[in-house]
MARZA-291530 format. One record per residue (C-alpha): x, y, z; residue in three letters. Coordinates in Angstrom, 1 decimal, m for minus. Layout:
BEGIN
> X, Y, Z, Ala;
...
***
This chain:
BEGIN
> 25.3, m3.5, 12.0, Met;
> 28.3, m1.2, 11.3, Ser;
> 28.4, 2.6, 11.3, Leu;
> 28.5, 2.6, 7.5, Ile;
> 25.2, 0.7, 7.3, Asp;
> 23.3, 3.1, 9.5, Arg;
> 21.0, 5.7, 8.0, Asn;
> 21.9, 9.3, 8.1, Leu;
> 19.3, 10.3, 10.7, Tyr;
> 20.6, 7.7, 13.2, Glu;
> 24.2, 8.8, 12.7, Leu;
> 23.3, 12.4, 13.1, Thr;
> 21.4, 11.6, 16.3, Lys;
> 24.3, 9.6, 17.8, Val;
> 26.9, 12.3, 17.0, Val;
> 24.9, 15.3, 18.4, Phe;
> 23.3, 13.5, 21.3, Ser;
> 26.7, 12.8, 22.8, Arg;
> 27.2, 16.5, 23.6, Arg;
> 23.9, 18.4, 22.9, Tyr;
> 20.2, 18.1, 23.5, His;
> 18.9, 16.5, 20.3, Phe;
> 15.2, 17.2, 19.7, Ile;
> 13.7, 14.6, 17.4, Glu;
> 10.8, 15.4, 15.1, Lys;
> 10.1, 18.9, 16.3, Pro;
> 6.9, 20.7, 15.6, Glu;
> 6.6, 22.9, 12.6, Glu;
> 7.8, 26.4, 13.5, Leu;
> 6.2, 29.5, 12.2, Lys;
> 8.5, 32.2, 10.9, Gly;
> 8.1, 35.9, 11.0, Glu;
> 7.1, 35.7, 7.3, Ser;
> 4.1, 33.5, 8.3, Gly;
> 5.6, 30.5, 6.6, Lys;
> 5.8, 27.2, 8.5, Lys;
> 9.2, 25.5, 8.6, Trp;
> 9.7, 21.8, 9.2, Asp;
> 13.2, 20.8, 10.5, Phe;
> 14.2, 17.1, 10.7, Asp;
> 15.7, 17.8, 14.2, Ala;
> 16.8, 20.7, 16.4, Ile;
> 19.9, 20.8, 18.4, Ile;
> 20.2, 22.8, 21.6, Glu;
> 23.6, 23.7, 23.0, Asn;
> 24.6, 24.4, 26.6, Glu;
> 23.7, 28.1, 26.1, His;
> 20.1, 27.2, 25.1, Ser;
> 20.9, 28.3, 21.5, Glu;
> 18.9, 26.2, 19.0, Lys;
> 20.1, 25.1, 15.6, Phe;
> 17.8, 23.8, 12.9, Gly;
> 18.9, 20.5, 11.2, Val;
> 18.0, 19.3, 7.7, Phe;
> 19.0, 15.7, 7.0, Ile;
> 19.0, 14.7, 3.4, Arg;
> 19.8, 11.0, 3.0, Asp;
> 20.0, 11.1, m0.8, Trp;
> 22.1, 9.1, m3.2, Lys;
> 23.2, 12.4, m4.9, Arg;
> 25.0, 15.5, m3.9, Glu;
> 23.2, 18.2, m1.9, Ile;
> 21.7, 20.9, m3.9, Ser;
> 22.1, 24.7, m3.4, Ile;
> 18.3, 24.9, m3.3, Thr;
> 18.3, 22.9, m0.1, Gln;
> 21.0, 25.0, 1.4, Leu;
> 19.0, 28.2, 0.5, Arg;
> 15.9, 26.7, 2.1, Gln;
> 17.8, 26.0, 5.3, Leu;
> 19.2, 29.5, 5.3, His;
> 15.8, 31.1, 4.8, Lys;
> 14.3, 29.0, 7.6, Ala;
> 17.0, 30.0, 10.0, Cys;
> 16.7, 33.7, 9.2, Thr;
> 12.9, 33.6, 9.3, Asp;
> 12.6, 31.9, 12.8, Ile;
> 13.9, 34.2, 15.5, Arg;
> 14.7, 31.4, 18.0, Glu;
> 16.9, 29.5, 15.6, Ile;
> 20.5, 30.6, 15.9, Ala;
> 21.8, 28.8, 12.8, Gly;
> 21.5, 25.8, 10.5, Gly;
> 23.1, 22.4, 10.0, Ile;
> 22.8, 20.4, 6.8, Met;
> 23.6, 16.7, 7.0, Val;
> 23.9, 14.9, 3.7, Cys;
> 25.7, 12.0, 1.9, Asn;
> 27.7, 13.8, m0.7, Ile;
> 29.0, 17.4, m0.6, Thr;
> 30.8, 19.4, m3.3, Thr;
> 33.3, 22.2, m3.1, Asp;
> 30.6, 24.5, m4.4, Phe;
> 28.1, 23.5, m1.7, Ser;
> 30.8, 23.9, 0.9, Lys;
> 31.7, 27.4, m0.3, Asp;
> 28.0, 28.3, m0.4, Tyr;
> 27.3, 27.0, 3.1, Ser;
> 30.3, 28.9, 4.5, Glu;
> 29.0, 32.2, 3.0, Gln;
> 25.7, 31.8, 4.8, Phe;
> 26.9, 30.4, 8.1, Gly;
> 25.5, 26.9, 7.6, Ile;
> 27.4, 24.0, 8.9, Gln;
> 27.5, 21.3, 6.2, Leu;
> 28.3, 17.8, 7.3, Leu;
> 28.7, 14.6, 5.2, Ser;
> 28.1, 11.0, 6.2, Arg;
> 31.8, 10.5, 6.0, Gly;
> 32.4, 13.3, 8.5, His;
> 29.9, 11.8, 11.0, Leu;
> 31.4, 8.3, 10.7, Ile;
> 35.0, 9.7, 11.1, Ser;
> 34.0, 11.6, 14.2, Lys;
> 32.5, 8.5, 15.8, Leu;
> 35.5, 6.4, 14.9, Arg;
> 37.9, 9.0, 16.3, Asn;
> 36.0, 8.8, 19.6, Gln;
> 36.3, 5.0, 19.5, Asn;
> 32.5, 4.7, 19.5, Phe;
> 31.1, 1.2, 19.2, Asn;
> 27.6, 1.1, 17.8, Tyr;
***
């Protein structure tokens, strides 16, 4: 099966596991507001900073609502340093919005390109 045929969760795991600690299916985290947040994954870097990941394997572009939810989750949970949104389709507007709030926005094409540039065979 080629890279293009893999689901978005698998691609995300492969890309981030190569360099960081990829925590699959983390427990819900309770924020300072009392709300419980459910991330699809958490990535921990070499400095023990944790980044919450939302993976949206949708056939449409990512909505600003989803980016806002990720931003809220990251600001509500003290141990989360930032957020990463992985989706199939991005727009210029969603890219601009994510940059304003410090959210890393990655598309399926970006993940595949990164793996191909590293001569990764899946």
